[in-house]
VOGU-3710 file (C-alpha; in Angstrom, 3 decimals, decimal comma):
1> mdqqmtifsa> -32,813/-11,697/-0,424  -35,514/-13,370/1,668  -33,891/-16,560/0,908  -30,505/-15,539/1,367  -31,457/-14,157/4,528  -32,765/-17,250/5,920  -29,133/-18,905/5,473  -27,762/-16,022/7,172  -29,921/-16,781/10,111  -29,234/-20,208/10,033
11> ipgypgmppe> -25,596/-20,065/11,067  -24,495/-19,976/14,671  -21,869/-17,257/15,652  -21,881/-15,928/12,122  -25,059/-15,118/11,032  -23,773/-13,383/7,526  -21,736/-16,388/5,881  -22,722/-19,608/4,488  -22,823/-23,032/5,824  -19,055/-23,848/7,194
21> qglptpsqdl> -16,988/-26,040/4,909  -13,456/-25,187/5,810  -9,961/-26,751/4,755  -7,003/-27,777/6,789  -4,309/-24,966/6,556  -1,471/-26,586/8,510  1,681/-24,325/9,466  4,769/-24,754/7,279  8,163/-26,228/8,364  10,651/-23,605/6,836
31> srapvrqpaa> 13,184/-26,329/8,387  11,932/-28,983/5,740  11,798/-29,012/2,364  8,729/-30,941/0,972  8,625/-33,095/-1,938  8,274/-31,028/-4,860  6,868/-31,588/-8,261  9,573/-31,112/-11,117  9,349/-27,578/-12,580  10,408/-26,995/-15,906
41> tsysvnlarc> 11,375/-23,656/-17,244  11,050/-22,551/-21,132  13,434/-21,617/-23,301  12,459/-18,042/-23,562  12,438/-17,417/-19,601  16,012/-18,939/-19,320  16,678/-16,478/-22,158  15,265/-13,862/-19,990  17,377/-14,743/-16,937  20,164/-14,600/-18,889
51> lafggalalg> 19,552/-10,964/-20,043  18,165/-10,052/-17,142  20,902/-11,052/-14,366  23,948/-11,364/-16,996  23,456/-7,955/-17,717  22,693/-6,823/-14,236  26,279/-8,305/-13,191  27,959/-6,990/-16,435  26,851/-3,586/-15,756  27,493/-3,566/-12,083
61> afgtyemmqv> 31,390/-5,305/-12,883  31,468/-2,279/-15,803  30,915/0,375/-12,985  32,873/-1,072/-9,944  35,823/-1,254/-12,447  35,554/2,404/-13,362  35,014/3,644/-9,362  38,323/1,587/-9,057  40,098/3,017/-11,646  38,628/6,517/-10,327
71> vsaggttvle> 39,943/6,345/-6,450  43,063/4,357/-7,586  44,775/7,028/-9,582  47,461/7,830/-6,461  46,509/5,003/-4,525  43,519/3,857/-2,713  42,865/4,577/0,865  40,560/3,254/3,095  37,477/5,537/2,817  37,871/5,368/-0,855
81> giitalfait> 37,562/1,817/-0,523  34,492/2,051/1,328  33,292/4,529/-1,140  33,763/1,903/-3,937  32,115/-1,243/-2,151  28,998/1,182/-1,640  28,776/2,092/-4,944  29,461/-1,184/-6,308  26,391/-2,184/-4,332  24,034/0,604/-5,367
91> ftwisfaass> 25,078/0,586/-9,061  24,476/-3,270/-9,659  21,036/-2,805/-7,720  19,987/-0,080/-10,501  21,835/-1,901/-13,212  19,409/-5,086/-12,381  16,244/-2,524/-12,806  17,822/-1,337/-16,079  18,601/-4,986/-17,773  15,196/-5,898/-16,419
101> aitgvlvrpd> 13,396/-3,175/-18,444  15,625/-4,261/-21,666  14,588/-8,006/-21,049  11,038/-7,243/-21,117  11,517/-5,202/-24,739  13,522/-7,964/-25,952  11,723/-11,284/-24,536  7,975/-11,419/-24,327  6,551/-13,305/-20,855  5,333/-17,137/-21,526
111> rrmptdreap> 2,027/-16,110/-19,888  0,236/-14,321/-22,672  -3,566/-14,028/-21,964  -6,160/-14,935/-25,011  -7,475/-11,685/-27,003  -10,667/-11,224/-28,975  -12,396/-14,887/-27,637  -15,533/-15,537/-26,671  -16,489/-15,501/-23,325  -14,977/-18,521/-21,415
121> klsgrtalvm> -17,096/-20,972/-19,716  -16,650/-21,438/-16,442  -17,479/-24,631/-13,672  -16,043/-23,544/-10,545  -17,074/-21,028/-7,846  -14,903/-17,908/-7,156  -15,021/-15,850/-4,054  -14,155/-12,383/-4,054  -12,454/-11,818/-0,628  -12,440/-8,338/0,666
131> pvynenpaei> -10,341/-8,313/4,023  -11,129/-4,918/5,718  -9,441/-3,220/9,086  -11,153/0,328/9,873  -11,491/1,490/6,240  -14,119/3,884/4,970  -16,995/1,255/3,883  -18,593/3,490/1,201  -15,964/2,965/-1,305  -15,332/-0,483/-0,433
141> aaalrvmgrg> -19,190/-1,169/-1,031  -19,122/0,924/-4,170  -16,370/-1,301/-5,674  -18,163/-4,479/-4,942  -21,133/-3,227/-6,334  -20,107/-2,431/-9,471  -17,776/-5,704/-10,042  -21,322/-7,532/-8,940  -23,247/-6,175/-11,217  -21,066/-6,507/-13,878
151> laeagrkrnf> -20,441/-10,070/-12,853  -24,443/-10,814/-12,939  -24,879/-8,670/-16,463  -22,161/-11,174/-17,926  -24,108/-14,168/-16,521  -21,755/-15,282/-13,623  -23,983/-15,119/-10,584  -23,293/-18,616/-9,954  -19,802/-18,553/-10,517  -18,979/-15,430/-8,108
161> eiviisdtsd> -19,890/-14,706/-4,694  -18,554/-11,776/-2,410  -17,368/-12,081/1,139  -16,441/-9,620/3,374  -13,823/-10,656/6,126  -13,666/-7,915/8,706  -11,058/-7,152/11,444  -12,694/-3,901/12,081  -12,012/-2,593/15,626  -12,920/1,017/16,006
171> pdawvaetaa> -17,067/0,803/16,719  -18,001/3,901/14,260  -16,403/2,416/11,775  -18,304/-0,549/12,374  -21,785/0,827/12,616  -20,990/2,476/9,146  -19,420/-0,944/7,725  -22,734/-2,934/8,570  -24,738/0,171/7,131  -22,561/-0,108/4,150
181> vdqlqralag> -22,908/-4,061/3,764  -26,402/-3,761/3,943  -26,791/-1,195/1,081  -24,357/-3,538/-1,004  -26,781/-6,846/-0,105  -29,851/-4,967/-1,007  -28,182/-3,453/-4,535  -27,294/-7,127/-5,472  -30,216/-8,992/-4,110  -30,866/-11,849/-6,948
191> lvpvwyrrrw> -27,649/-11,114/-8,428  -24,246/-12,283/-6,988  -24,756/-13,446/-2,843  -22,857/-11,191/-0,601  -21,664/-12,359/2,764  -19,894/-10,850/5,710  -18,306/-11,696/9,275  -16,627/-9,690/11,506  -14,338/-11,621/13,955  -13,510/-10,319/17,481
201> dnagkkagnv> -9,866/-11,784/17,815  -7,648/-10,331/15,153  -5,203/-12,982/15,538  -2,641/-13,281/12,228  -3,820/-9,339/11,098  -4,747/-10,040/7,195  -2,802/-13,205/6,832  -4,887/-14,671/9,661  -8,280/-12,917/8,727  -7,922/-14,688/5,439
211> refierwggr> -6,465/-18,051/6,733  -9,517/-18,240/9,374  -11,733/-17,677/5,940  -10,199/-20,902/4,314  -10,258/-23,092/7,233  -13,725/-22,055/7,579  -15,373/-21,382/4,342  -12,606/-22,501/1,808  -13,826/-25,667/0,686  -16,828/-24,112/-0,802
221> ydhfivldad> -14,961/-21,956/-3,332  -12,200/-23,512/-6,107  -10,563/-19,901/-6,606  -10,557/-16,690/-4,201  -9,455/-13,230/-5,728  -7,985/-11,149/-2,975  -9,171/-7,713/-3,022  -7,417/-4,642/-0,794  -9,627/-1,983/0,426  -8,744/0,495/-2,593
231> slmapstlie> -9,050/-2,380/-5,327  -11,609/-2,294/-8,175  -11,342/-4,998/-11,253  -13,487/-4,956/-14,110  -15,694/-8,221/-14,543  -14,409/-9,276/-17,770  -10,755/-9,482/-16,301  -12,518/-11,402/-12,905  -13,781/-14,160/-15,831  -10,422/-14,346/-17,462
241> laaameedpq> -8,548/-14,639/-14,112  -11,215/-17,866/-13,371  -11,121/-19,054/-16,818  -7,068/-19,089/-16,653  -7,168/-20,998/-13,131  -9,533/-23,783/-14,569  -7,605/-23,883/-18,185  -4,284/-24,599/-16,288  -4,560/-27,032/-13,130  -1,264/-26,416/-12,143
251> lgilqtvptl> -1,337/-22,161/-11,794  -1,433/-21,664/-8,229  -1,397/-17,790/-8,233  -2,159/-15,479/-11,078  -1,047/-12,151/-10,093  -2,932/-8,798/-12,410  -0,504/-6,040/-12,805  -2,537/-3,267/-10,868  -2,935/0,331/-12,603  -3,280/3,282/-9,945
261> aggrtlfqrm> -6,094/5,666/-10,713  -8,559/7,954/-8,932  -6,146/9,961/-7,248  -6,380/13,603/-6,976  -3,364/14,827/-4,900  -0,058/16,042/-6,437  1,497/12,951/-4,859  -0,841/10,494/-6,435  -0,968/12,099/-10,013  2,911/11,899/-9,891
271> qqfanriygp> 2,624/8,333/-8,757  -0,108/7,411/-11,198  1,483/8,580/-14,333  4,792/7,016/-13,339  2,949/3,653/-12,765  0,831/4,323/-16,054  4,043/5,154/-18,268  7,004/3,335/-17,208  5,072/0,186/-14,829  4,120/-1,666/-17,793
281> vvanglaawq> 7,854/-1,837/-18,517  9,145/-2,882/-15,371  6,194/-5,570/-15,019  6,822/-7,047/-18,463  10,640/-7,388/-17,480  9,655/-8,998/-14,185  7,137/-11,455/-15,951  9,945/-12,104/-18,672  12,506/-13,877/-16,022  10,077/-15,110/-13,487
291> ggdgnywghn> 7,975/-16,992/-15,725  6,491/-19,389/-13,266  8,519/-18,592/-10,636  6,527/-15,221/-9,964  5,431/-13,323/-7,215  2,219/-12,234/-5,199  1,389/-8,469/-4,179  -1,224/-9,191/-1,749  -4,154/-8,296/-4,016  -5,931/-8,214/-7,268
301> aiirtsafaq> -4,755/-11,714/-7,971  -6,407/-15,033/-8,187  -5,535/-17,936/-5,808  -5,938/-21,695/-6,407  -8,126/-22,119/-2,708  -6,957/-26,062/-2,110  -3,400/-25,149/-3,098  -3,524/-21,951/-0,919  -4,772/-24,158/2,227  -2,138/-27,429/1,488
311> ccglpdlpgr> 1,168/-24,951/1,216  0,442/-21,439/2,671  -0,331/-21,970/6,223  2,120/-19,265/8,007  4,460/-20,216/10,770  5,226/-17,404/13,516  8,930/-16,898/13,773  11,129/-17,639/16,523  11,971/-14,657/18,690  10,348/-11,138/19,775
321> qpfggqilsh> 8,867/-8,658/17,069  10,211/-6,928/14,663  12,115/-10,096/13,359  9,845/-12,597/15,092  6,841/-13,187/15,673  3,765/-13,421/13,274  5,225/-12,646/9,485  3,763/-9,412/8,141  4,400/-9,206/4,610  2,975/-12,499/4,073
331> dfveaalmrr> 2,003/-12,409/0,262  5,777/-12,824/-0,745  5,906/-15,811/1,646  3,079/-17,331/0,587  3,807/-17,237/-2,935  7,397/-18,830/-2,197  5,751/-21,663/-0,056  3,283/-21,826/-2,931  6,144/-22,351/-5,503  8,059/-24,676/-3,197
341> agwkveiatd> 5,099/-27,226/-3,366  5,263/-26,927/-7,276  2,456/-24,890/-7,539  3,139/-22,063/-10,758  3,089/-18,486/-9,898  2,635/-16,065/-12,718  2,181/-12,499/-13,664  -0,577/-11,734/-16,448  0,987/-8,437/-17,721  -1,828/-8,123/-20,614
351> lpgswedspp> -4,518/-8,349/-18,669  -5,834/-4,787/-18,011  -8,859/-3,853/-15,946  -7,172/-4,071/-12,359  -7,085/-1,114/-10,366  -5,861/0,287/-7,248  -5,455/3,940/-5,030  -2,104/4,868/-4,037  -1,667/6,881/-0,457  -2,445/10,607/-0,983
361> slvdtavrdr> 0,563/11,932/0,455  4,374/11,786/1,103  3,692/11,388/4,927  0,940/8,761/4,382  3,720/6,715/2,308  6,144/7,223/4,861  3,546/5,716/6,942  2,870/2,708/4,873  6,287/1,940/4,192  7,468/1,659/7,712
371> rwaqgnlqhl> 4,911/-1,584/8,284  6,263/-2,483/4,403  10,053/-2,132/5,574  9,552/-4,467/8,661  7,912/-7,147/6,683  10,546/-7,170/3,989  13,412/-7,196/6,864  11,632/-9,773/8,286  12,248/-11,904/5,442  16,141/-11,719/6,105
381> riigakglaw> 14,501/-14,843/8,561  12,935/-16,768/5,902  15,594/-16,540/2,813  16,950/-19,539/3,584  14,098/-21,989/4,082  14,643/-24,977/2,719  13,395/-26,114/-0,359  12,427/-22,223/-1,538  12,972/-21,895/-5,675  16,396/-19,751/-6,173
391> psrvhfaagi> 13,797/-17,420/-7,983  11,645/-16,688/-4,719  14,970/-16,039/-2,965  15,436/-13,464/-5,055  12,367/-11,645/-4,917  12,954/-11,700/-1,024  16,499/-10,072/-1,537  14,904/-7,935/-3,890  12,295/-6,772/-1,409  15,128/-6,386/1,185
401> msycaspiwl> 17,339/-4,092/-1,077  14,493/-2,328/-1,904  14,322/-0,605/1,554  18,490/-0,971/2,319  19,388/0,828/-0,409  18,273/3,837/1,164  20,514/3,331/4,150  23,072/2,345/1,672  22,801/5,553/-0,380  22,796/7,535/2,482
411> llivagfala> 26,234/5,868/3,535  27,619/6,870/0,287  27,085/10,186/0,345  28,364/10,790/3,952  31,151/8,929/2,742  31,877/10,707/0,071  31,471/14,131/2,301  34,211/12,675/4,534  36,418/12,298/1,638  36,260/15,793/0,714
421> lqahfvkpey> 36,482/17,057/4,316  39,773/14,455/4,269  41,007/16,610/1,243  40,530/19,831/2,897  41,627/19,156/6,764  44,077/16,813/6,736  47,592/17,139/5,070  48,364/14,253/2,483  51,254/11,804/3,438  53,361/11,799/0,049
431> fpdglqlfpt> 55,880/9,016/1,020  53,520/6,746/3,308  56,318/3,436/2,633  59,047/5,748/4,052  61,675/4,866/1,865  60,467/5,130/-1,773  61,770/7,616/-5,051  58,267/8,870/-5,878  55,299/10,235/-3,791  52,268/9,245/-3,796
441> wpvldsermi> 49,671/12,060/-4,573  45,938/11,920/-3,482  44,298/12,312/-7,014  41,314/11,236/-8,426  40,526/10,795/-12,206  37,942/13,490/-12,490  37,440/12,835/-16,311  36,674/9,084/-15,837  34,372/10,291/-12,774  32,366/12,191/-15,016
451> rlfivtmgvl> 32,127/9,770/-17,665  30,896/7,475/-14,814  28,319/10,193/-13,649  26,809/10,041/-17,020  26,750/6,307/-17,288  25,091/6,074/-13,803  22,356/8,427/-14,870  21,936/6,598/-17,952  21,184/3,466/-16,212  18,935/5,122/-13,698
461> llpkfigltr> 16,856/6,583/-16,351  16,794/3,992/-18,628  13,771/2,519/-17,438  11,856/5,986/-17,962  13,221/6,046/-21,279  11,777/3,042/-22,484  8,520/3,681/-20,778  7,990/7,233/-22,466  9,307/6,010/-25,979  6,659/3,118/-25,454
471> allsphlrrd> 4,109/5,949/-24,930  5,056/8,341/-27,452  4,905/5,641/-29,968  1,406/4,378/-29,213  -1,391/6,716/-30,703  -4,076/6,009/-28,193  -1,639/6,488/-25,265  -0,083/9,617/-26,436  -3,398/11,207/-27,209  -5,061/10,005/-23,889
481> cggglrlvgs> -1,769/11,908/-21,919  -2,435/15,034/-23,409  -0,370/14,556/-26,859  3,378/14,035/-27,711  4,498/17,700/-26,123  2,740/17,393/-23,004  3,597/13,274/-22,645  7,082/15,081/-22,588  6,280/17,848/-20,259  4,811/15,415/-17,838
491> avvelalsal> 7,762/13,161/-17,732  9,625/16,251/-17,000  7,573/17,138/-14,141  7,918/13,934/-12,910  11,381/13,932/-13,148  11,931/16,706/-11,413  9,308/15,646/-8,615  11,081/12,585/-7,841  14,620/13,926/-7,971  13,056/16,071/-4,881
501> yapimmvihs> 11,259/13,474/-3,310  13,876/11,037/-3,332  16,409/12,444/-0,822  13,444/12,542/1,679  12,614/9,146/1,505  16,098/8,554/1,403  16,469/9,746/5,034  13,068/8,611/6,192  13,460/4,880/5,159  17,077/4,871/7,039
511> rhvfeilvgr> 15,285/5,582/9,817  12,809/2,593/9,046  15,478/0,267/8,896  17,321/1,575/11,902  14,247/1,352/13,872  13,895/-2,221/12,865  17,504/-3,047/13,226  17,187/-1,663/17,391  13,887/-4,009/17,803  10,847/-1,088/17,241
521> dagwapqrrg> 7,655/-2,589/15,986  5,584/-0,705/13,718  2,357/-2,044/15,010  -0,774/-2,578/13,111  -2,870/0,718/11,783  -5,413/1,061/9,001  -3,817/2,922/6,191  -5,186/6,722/5,353  -6,751/6,725/1,911  -8,462/9,570/-0,077
531> hggmtwgdav> -8,001/12,788/1,516  -4,280/13,624/2,092  -3,992/17,158/3,064  -2,213/18,543/5,778  -1,474/21,882/7,814  1,627/23,707/7,460  2,349/23,482/11,025  1,991/19,296/10,621  4,474/19,857/7,614  7,161/21,652/9,884
541> rchyghtlig> 6,644/19,619/12,681  7,236/16,196/10,477  10,046/17,831/8,624  12,082/20,451/10,539  15,000/17,392/11,074  15,127/16,881/7,508  15,587/20,180/6,696  18,122/21,196/9,606  19,876/18,426/8,104  20,385/19,507/4,849
551> lgtavvawil> 20,528/23,179/5,829  23,331/22,168/8,284  25,335/20,127/5,379  24,757/22,788/2,887  26,336/25,709/5,461  29,605/22,944/5,743  29,647/22,561/2,008  29,667/25,870/1,393  32,793/26,980/3,874  34,718/23,707/2,601
561> spgilawlap> 34,482/24,273/-0,904  31,556/25,847/-3,457  31,945/22,695/-5,501  31,107/20,402/-2,902  28,014/22,328/-2,135  27,408/21,837/-6,183  27,946/18,055/-5,685  25,213/17,675/-2,780  22,914/19,884/-4,309  20,508/17,682/-6,167
571> tlaglvlsap> 19,842/16,053/-2,579  20,262/19,232/-0,565  17,623/20,784/-2,458  14,674/18,223/-1,441  16,262/18,028/2,464  16,074/21,762/2,495  12,304/22,042/0,897  11,011/18,956/2,496  7,936/20,931/4,424  6,757/22,419/1,337
581> lsyasgseaa> 7,399/19,605/-0,702  5,351/17,445/1,780  2,675/19,793/2,316  2,218/20,279/-1,614  2,238/16,433/-1,736  -1,280/16,184/0,038  -2,755/19,159/-2,006  -5,724/18,434/-4,444  -5,445/22,201/-5,343  -1,707/21,475/-6,805
591> gralrrfrll> -2,990/18,141/-8,494  -6,009/20,477/-10,220  -3,222/22,893/-11,156  -1,080/20,212/-13,033  -4,193/18,824/-14,573  -5,124/22,157/-16,018  -2,251/22,566/-17,928  -2,902/19,170/-19,039  0,076/17,607/-17,225  0,620/14,012/-15,540
601> ltpeerspsr> -2,589/13,198/-17,556  -3,616/9,389/-17,472  -6,086/7,300/-19,934  -8,108/6,688/-16,772  -8,468/10,423/-16,053  -9,127/11,451/-19,591  -11,042/8,569/-21,031  -12,337/6,497/-17,840  -13,895/2,964/-18,408  -17,714/2,361/-17,889
611> ilrehraaim> -16,534/0,608/-14,403  -14,449/3,583/-13,331  -17,232/5,690/-14,003  -19,891/3,240/-12,451  -17,491/3,144/-9,278  -17,639/7,270/-8,901  -21,308/7,295/-9,144  -21,793/4,395/-6,669  -19,413/5,951/-3,879  -21,656/9,167/-4,409
621> dlrrpvegiv> -24,560/6,754/-3,260  -23,098/5,208/-0,596  -22,734/7,380/2,162  -20,877/6,537/5,508  -23,435/7,384/8,502  -22,785/10,185/10,205  -21,609/9,619/14,191  -21,518/5,715/13,868  -22,739/4,715/17,616  -25,189/8,240/17,226
631> alvrmasvre> -26,856/7,261/14,002  -27,219/3,323/15,467  -28,865/4,682/18,691  -31,226/7,156/16,369  -31,705/5,520/12,855  -33,915/2,210/13,043  -32,439/1,149/9,641  -28,968/1,600/10,497  -29,622/-0,093/13,831  -31,799/-3,061/12,145
641> ahlrwafeap> -28,680/-3,667/9,360  -25,924/-3,987/11,960  -27,944/-6,246/14,422  -28,367/-8,215/11,524  -24,262/-9,752/11,842  -23,420/-8,550/15,394  -23,029/-11,021/18,041  -21,454/-11,001/21,496  -18,171/-11,652/21,669  -17,201/-15,127/22,653
651> rrrgypdsaq> -15,573/-16,410/25,728  -14,861/-19,749/27,841  -16,832/-20,108/30,767  -14,983/-18,697/34,079  -13,416/-15,908/31,910  -15,834/-12,973/32,430  -14,644/-9,940/29,720  -13,841/-7,138/31,837  -14,394/-4,443/29,215  -18,177/-6,119/28,969
661> ltaaqklsea> -18,815/-6,330/32,357  -17,203/-2,525/33,007  -19,884/-1,294/29,840  -22,850/-2,713/31,431  -21,772/-0,777/34,548  -21,188/2,209/33,383  -24,330/2,153/31,051  -26,278/1,421/34,369  -25,145/4,305/36,053  -24,984/6,663/33,088
671> etleealswl> -28,520/9,549/33,122  -27,899/10,388/29,646  -26,512/9,348/26,274  -23,591/11,846/26,118  -22,435/10,569/29,861  -22,520/7,206/28,395  -20,198/7,784/25,428  -17,634/9,472/27,261  -17,326/7,279/29,575  -16,976/4,386/27,314
681> dkrermhvis> -13,892/3,363/26,146  -13,220/2,019/22,534  -13,317/-1,874/23,804  -16,383/-1,243/25,708  -18,078/0,623/23,045  -17,857/-2,305/20,523  -19,084/-4,960/23,288  -21,861/-2,415/23,631  -23,162/-2,689/20,087  -22,780/-5,852/19,653
691> qpalidrlid> -25,891/-6,591/22,122  -29,427/-5,424/21,673  -29,969/-5,193/25,264  -27,196/-2,542/25,825  -28,061/-0,514/22,491  -31,699/-0,275/23,880  -30,216/0,820/27,056  -28,567/3,688/24,921  -31,585/4,522/23,217  -33,527/4,859/26,705
701> ldvgtvrrre> -30,684/6,741/27,642  -31,320/9,011/24,517  -35,057/9,443/24,778  -34,629/10,766/28,322  -32,270/13,188/27,141  -34,534/14,666/24,785  -37,465/14,718/26,814  -35,694/16,413/29,614  -34,613/19,262/27,377  -38,064/19,281/25,569
711> qapqpqpnpi> -39,717/19,756/29,323  -36,884/22,254/30,339  -38,087/26,053/30,882  -36,783/27,871/27,829  -34,567/30,949/28,988  -36,405/34,392/28,368  -34,087/37,017/27,184  -33,788/39,972/29,360  -34,894/43,659/28,076  -32,503/45,927/27,711
721> ssaerqqder> -32,998/49,369/28,233  -32,345/52,047/25,851  -29,760/53,627/28,253  -27,802/49,933/28,166  -28,209/49,898/24,303  -26,785/53,701/24,102  -23,797/52,443/26,137  -22,984/49,591/24,377  -23,162/51,437/20,710  -20,543/53,856/22,199
731> algglvaspa> -18,549/50,616/23,323  -18,476/49,017/19,887  -17,931/52,173/17,858  -21,976/52,419/16,613  -21,685/48,727/15,382  -24,469/47,718/17,362  -27,674/49,251/15,513  -30,362/50,755/16,994  -34,089/49,422/17,066  -36,020/51,065/14,224
//
């Protein structure tokens, strides 16, 4: 530990980092294709692509033909043509998911991780890179601690280092962060090196944070594994990832398939169950047809550092946000650029030991999806970049469609409702062409429509059916999910909840897309993790619009025809109940109730692995300091840990920082700690806690306040006469007891 601290102190500017050994990251030209190495595609990948894309096109063509036959029984109107076009898009979209799931069953992915082999030998160095932004540092430090100890126990402390790169801008979070890093360093002293730096300029957000790490210290590492704030990976998985990179020199990115774990709310447990039962089916299908043209999801993946530096420098897009400026969903773009340069990007579907958490509630998911939606729609500016492999363009298109599917679905419902209104109010024109022998009857083929509805539901639910069948046939998975009956019951519960939440997310995503199209930027805010509870008032305020839409549509449909209401009922139910559904989504009590009935169980809950158990115990050990700045002032250990990594914001000569100047002035005029903190805004507080002299001023203010309180005369209670006490007793109805 002392030797490591000596290194820390030797580096000016970033006292918590190793000596700089950077790699250049030139910004890529999206208008010019680089010279790419030839990429061969195996027979199995070509077969999988034929099955996945051919199957989707065949199903889409069948569904479109059937819909055309439904609406053309009496001639096709413009509105019916619009409905057919919208249905063709949505049906082909869900057909691709179904055909991809079937492909995953029929074709094994090329990438197969070795099993039951001796511990692989490693010669390179890998960084566990944890970008953080105003996160709960206790959970981050807990995950890194168990990973670090596991790597040390496996004898890999020379092959791995932990690097925490912070963009934190909240002063209380920064104090808690440095305290947690100090605890982490002490826990891993002599085991695995722990490095930490926080930058003042948050240029480029998360992508810029990683890019600066590469440009300053990337040359120190052969590979780096990107972690999210809620990531956890087994040491054996980390070792296998590093071994895979060393064994395949053409491999640029190897992405694991994270399993959701640790959730307690209803929404989290629903997502955990779906991820555990249906997720492997989707992942196997993706890996089968992607081959070496895979994708990167931003975390729980290993990356070849030199390849990343060579071809993943992201340019700013021309124009204003939300479509221009910095690239938000950088992971898809980095994978596409890596593949464009000839490096392989693969998915390791059979490598366990990779976990993450999910948003705790419906509202938290919607907030996250707003940022993701903007990032994916921004890919409209990148999908046509020169030199991209066609599967990379498919990844972009799939990401765009994942959010545009909601407004398309909404338009389909609106068009169908409009058709019903037309049939109710508009008198049919039986002879539109004037002179004709036979009338044109406005007819829909109801029998064919029912058959098409059944087929559509079958295609939509096919991936779930495959996943459930797979789970029932696996003795260990079936047992850990509560047994066969409860596994089926859990699938029914998940399906019912998904059907109720889907219309709400449809409206939310449609609004997201509309806001992006009219130019509203999502900004950059930290994601809420863990607790997801909300009050009834908050639920009503968030969803009263959805409720009114559902109720209004239901009333109009009932007036027109009970049959129309029955057709819309599955969609309207979720909207009408949106407030209580949202409230329940973040409820830990609802999650516990289902667990008591052994529903929505997953193996991670029933029989957690050793590292999951150690992670939970570590979270309990690493506590966040209470009242960040106050703890910094009053606790010497917190202050010592913080000052070890704090440094003043860099600035150019002649350009003083206004926040730094005003902070110093306010502290000089303040008389108490409370007064000083009430005067300082967030930026000023950040400057104060980065400078020892200003921290000392806070301590002086706090000491002076305490002394004045101690020296102040204590007020003496006024004696109460017996007459006054009797009067109080009469006024309070005898609730004030008389003295003995």
